[in-house]
C-alpha positions as CSV (number, residue, x, y, z in Angstrom):
1,M,15.5,-14.9,2.6
2,Q,13.9,-17.4,5.0
3,L,10.3,-18.2,5.3
4,G,8.5,-18.5,8.6
5,V,5.1,-19.7,9.7
6,N,2.6,-18.3,12.2
7,V,1.1,-21.2,14.1
8,P,-2.4,-20.9,15.7
9,N,-1.8,-21.4,19.5
10,F,-5.5,-20.9,20.1
11,G,-8.9,-22.2,19.1
12,P,-11.1,-25.4,19.6
13,G,-8.8,-27.6,17.5
14,T,-5.5,-26.7,19.0
15,D,-4.2,-29.3,21.3
16,P,-0.7,-30.6,22.1
17,G,-0.9,-33.2,19.3
18,I,-1.8,-30.6,16.7
19,L,0.9,-28.1,17.9
20,R,3.4,-31.0,17.7
21,E,2.4,-31.6,14.1
22,W,2.7,-27.9,13.2
23,A,6.2,-27.9,14.6
24,R,7.1,-31.1,12.8
25,L,5.8,-29.7,9.5
26,A,7.6,-26.4,9.9
27,E,10.9,-28.0,10.6
28,S,10.6,-30.7,7.9
29,L,9.8,-28.0,5.2
30,G,12.8,-26.0,6.2
31,F,11.0,-23.0,7.7
32,G,13.3,-20.6,9.4
33,V,11.0,-19.5,12.3
34,L,7.8,-20.8,14.0
35,M,5.8,-18.0,15.7
36,V,2.8,-17.8,17.9
37,S,0.4,-15.1,19.2
38,D,-0.1,-13.6,22.6
39,H,-3.2,-12.9,24.7
40,V,-3.4,-13.2,28.5
41,A,-7.1,-12.6,29.4
42,V,-9.4,-14.0,26.7
43,T,-12.0,-11.3,27.0
44,P,-15.0,-11.2,24.7
45,D,-13.2,-8.9,22.1
46,V,-10.3,-11.4,22.0
47,A,-12.5,-14.5,22.1
48,E,-14.4,-13.4,19.0
49,R,-11.2,-13.9,16.9
50,Y,-9.0,-16.1,19.1
51,P,-11.0,-18.3,21.4
52,E,-10.0,-20.6,24.1
53,P,-8.0,-22.7,24.6
54,F,-5.3,-20.0,24.2
55,H,-1.9,-21.4,25.0
56,E,0.4,-18.8,26.6
57,P,3.3,-18.1,24.2
58,F,6.3,-18.4,26.4
59,T,5.0,-21.7,27.8
60,T,4.1,-23.0,24.4
61,L,7.4,-22.0,22.8
62,S,9.4,-23.5,25.6
63,W,7.6,-26.8,25.1
64,L,8.1,-26.6,21.3
65,A,11.8,-25.9,21.8
66,G,12.2,-29.4,23.2
67,L,10.4,-30.9,20.2
68,T,12.5,-29.1,17.6
69,T,16.2,-28.6,16.8
70,T,16.7,-26.1,14.0
71,V,13.7,-23.8,13.6
72,R,13.7,-20.5,15.4
73,L,10.8,-19.8,17.8
74,G,9.1,-16.4,18.3
75,T,6.2,-14.3,19.2
76,T,4.1,-12.4,16.6
77,V,3.5,-10.4,18.6
78,L,4.0,-10.3,22.4
79,V,1.8,-7.4,23.8
80,L,4.5,-5.7,25.9
81,P,2.3,-3.6,28.2
82,Y,0.8,-6.8,29.7
83,R,3.9,-7.9,31.6
84,H,6.5,-6.2,33.8
85,P,9.6,-5.3,31.7
86,L,12.0,-7.3,33.8
87,L,9.8,-10.4,33.6
88,V,9.8,-10.1,29.8
89,A,13.6,-9.7,29.8
90,R,14.0,-12.7,32.1
91,M,11.6,-15.0,30.1
92,A,13.0,-14.0,26.7
93,A,16.6,-14.5,27.8
94,G,15.7,-17.9,29.4
95,I,14.0,-19.4,26.4
96,H,16.7,-18.0,24.1
97,R,19.4,-19.6,26.1
98,L,17.6,-22.9,26.7
99,S,16.6,-23.3,23.1
100,G,20.2,-22.8,21.8
101,H,19.7,-19.1,20.9
102,R,16.7,-19.7,18.7
103,F,14.2,-17.1,20.2
104,V,12.9,-14.1,18.4
105,L,10.9,-11.5,20.4
106,G,8.2,-10.0,18.2
107,V,6.5,-7.2,20.1
108,G,3.5,-4.8,19.7
109,V,1.3,-2.4,21.7
110,G,-1.9,-4.5,21.6
111,W,-5.4,-3.7,20.5
112,A,-8.0,-5.4,22.8
113,R,-9.4,-2.7,25.0
114,Q,-11.3,-5.1,27.2
115,E,-8.2,-7.2,27.8
116,F,-6.3,-4.1,28.9
117,E,-9.1,-3.3,31.4
118,A,-9.1,-6.9,32.7
119,L,-5.4,-6.7,33.4
120,G,-5.6,-3.2,35.0
121,V,-3.4,-1.7,32.3
122,P,-4.5,1.7,30.9
123,F,-5.3,1.3,27.2
124,T,-4.4,4.8,26.3
125,A,-0.9,4.4,27.8
126,R,0.0,1.3,25.8
127,G,2.4,3.1,23.4
128,R,4.3,4.8,26.2
129,L,4.4,1.5,28.2
130,T,5.7,-0.3,25.1
131,D,8.5,2.2,24.6
132,E,9.4,2.1,28.3
133,T,9.7,-1.7,28.2
134,L,11.7,-1.7,25.0
135,G,14.1,0.8,26.6
136,I,14.6,-1.4,29.6
137,L,15.1,-4.5,27.3
138,R,17.7,-2.5,25.3
139,K,19.5,-1.4,28.5
140,A,19.5,-5.0,29.8
141,R,21.0,-6.2,26.5
142,D,23.6,-3.4,26.4
143,A,24.6,-4.2,30.0
144,G,25.2,-7.9,29.1
145,R,22.4,-9.2,31.3
146,Q,20.4,-10.5,28.4
147,E,22.5,-13.3,27.1
148,G,22.7,-14.1,23.4
149,D,21.1,-10.8,22.2
150,V,17.5,-11.8,21.6
151,P,16.4,-10.3,18.3
152,V,13.5,-7.8,18.7
153,W,11.0,-7.4,15.8
154,V,8.7,-4.4,16.3
155,G,5.2,-4.7,14.9
156,G,2.7,-2.0,13.8
157,H,2.6,0.4,10.9
158,S,1.7,3.7,12.4
159,E,4.3,6.5,12.4
160,A,4.8,5.8,16.2
161,A,5.4,2.1,15.5
162,L,7.9,2.9,12.8
163,R,9.8,5.3,15.1
164,R,9.7,2.5,17.7
165,A,11.1,0.0,15.2
166,V,13.9,2.4,14.2
167,R,14.8,3.3,17.8
168,F,14.5,-0.1,19.5
169,G,14.2,-2.9,17.0
170,D,16.3,-5.2,15.0
171,A,13.6,-5.4,12.4
172,W,10.2,-3.9,11.4
173,H,7.6,-6.6,11.6
174,P,4.4,-5.4,9.9
175,L,1.3,-7.7,9.9
176,R,-0.8,-8.5,6.8
177,L,-0.2,-5.4,4.7
178,P,-0.4,-4.9,0.9
179,L,2.9,-4.9,-0.9
180,P,2.7,-1.3,-2.1
181,H,2.2,-0.1,1.5
182,M,5.3,-2.0,2.7
183,R,7.3,-0.9,-0.2
184,A,6.5,2.8,0.5
185,V,7.5,2.4,4.1
186,V,10.8,0.6,3.4
187,R,11.8,3.3,0.9
188,R,10.8,6.2,3.2
189,H,12.4,5.0,6.5
190,A,15.9,3.8,7.4
191,L,14.7,0.6,9.0
192,P,17.1,-1.6,11.0
193,G,15.7,-4.7,9.3
194,F,12.6,-6.0,7.6
195,A,10.7,-9.2,8.6
196,P,7.0,-8.9,7.6
197,R,4.2,-11.3,8.4
198,I,1.9,-11.8,5.4
199,A,-1.3,-13.7,4.8
200,L,-1.3,-17.1,3.0
201,R,-4.4,-17.8,1.0
202,I,-4.0,-19.6,-2.3
203,T,-6.7,-18.9,-4.9
204,S,-7.5,-20.6,-8.1
205,A,-7.8,-17.3,-10.0
206,P,-5.7,-14.2,-9.8
207,V,-6.7,-11.5,-7.3
208,D,-6.5,-8.1,-9.0
209,A,-7.7,-5.8,-6.2
210,S,-5.4,-2.8,-5.6
211,D,-5.5,-3.4,-1.9
212,R,-4.7,-7.1,-2.2
213,P,-2.8,-8.2,0.9
214,A,0.6,-9.8,0.2
215,G,0.3,-13.5,0.2
216,V,-3.3,-13.7,-1.2
217,G,-3.7,-14.9,-4.7
218,T,-2.5,-17.7,-7.0
219,V,0.7,-19.5,-6.3
220,E,2.4,-17.4,-8.9
221,Q,1.2,-14.2,-7.3
222,I,2.4,-15.3,-3.8
223,L,5.8,-16.3,-5.2
224,D,6.1,-12.9,-6.8
225,D,5.1,-11.3,-3.5
226,L,7.9,-13.2,-1.8
227,E,10.4,-12.2,-4.5
228,Q,9.4,-8.5,-4.2
229,L,9.8,-8.7,-0.4
230,R,13.2,-10.2,-0.9
231,L,14.2,-7.4,-3.2
232,L,13.0,-4.9,-0.5
233,G,15.5,-6.4,1.9
234,A,13.3,-8.8,3.9
235,D,15.4,-11.3,5.9
236,T,12.4,-13.4,6.9
237,V,8.8,-13.5,5.7
238,V,6.4,-15.2,8.1
239,L,3.4,-16.8,6.4
240,D,0.1,-16.7,8.2
241,P,-2.4,-19.3,6.9
242,Y,-5.1,-18.5,9.5
243,H,-8.1,-16.8,7.9
244,G,-10.0,-15.7,11.0
245,D,-12.5,-18.6,11.5
246,P,-11.6,-20.4,14.7
247,E,-13.2,-23.6,13.2
248,E,-10.2,-23.7,10.9
249,T,-8.1,-24.9,13.8
250,R,-10.1,-28.2,13.7
251,R,-9.0,-28.7,10.1
252,P,-5.3,-27.7,9.8
253,E,-4.7,-29.9,6.8
254,A,-5.7,-27.1,4.3
255,A,-3.1,-24.7,5.9
256,W,-0.5,-27.5,5.9
257,R,-1.1,-28.1,2.2
258,A,-0.8,-24.4,1.4
259,L,2.4,-24.1,3.4
260,T,3.9,-27.2,1.7
261,I,3.0,-25.8,-1.8
262,V,4.6,-22.4,-1.2
263,A,7.6,-23.7,0.6
264,T,8.3,-26.3,-2.1
265,H,8.0,-23.8,-4.9
266,W,10.0,-21.2,-3.1
267,S,12.9,-23.6,-2.4
268,T,13.0,-24.6,-6.0
269,Q,12.8,-21.0,-7.3
270,S,15.4,-19.8,-4.9
């Protein structure tokens, strides 16, 4: 099982130099995939969590592809209703080909109602639009127009999202869920694959809450979470060290230390 890292591509401390250091760290620690987020219009509901500058994911990953050689590059997650399906297919195929077939397309339906309004996309139709786009992407791939078969990871944990993952995806890509929740879903559904994104918050004392998100706790708890996810069939687990405060982007060293600790322990344990 590979580890991945979710890199903040937003916030007051995120500039080209910091992004370059994130990529260098991910590759030097042997992470299997480096992923970034997606927003197009940074409306007030988005800015509260993910303020400007917000670097567009395809542009950012194309630039990072030229700075890396081995790590895969992906979106966690691209909001599919924001872009025309053929544009998504063209951009995904292009970055996949130019990066040496290292691109992973993580997708979701989106949540920011104001952003949908700003883009003129009906919020209530986002599930249908996502399914339509995934259908077009699948047809393009089956017809051989999408070179290299870009892997598609489908986010979300509603029943509709799970049906979407089974129908269109190469993996289910849940975000920041407790381990028991993910275990129940994996056992209940015939998923095409499993590649969760979990939190990464190292604590000095064990976290005993029943709803503890995977990846939150002592190093021993986090390593056990990773082992349990491996036993559930996870091919990749993406670690997300961002805790929700945009000021964290000015001080990435704490996140880098946490990633180094977990990656080093995991490589030794594995």
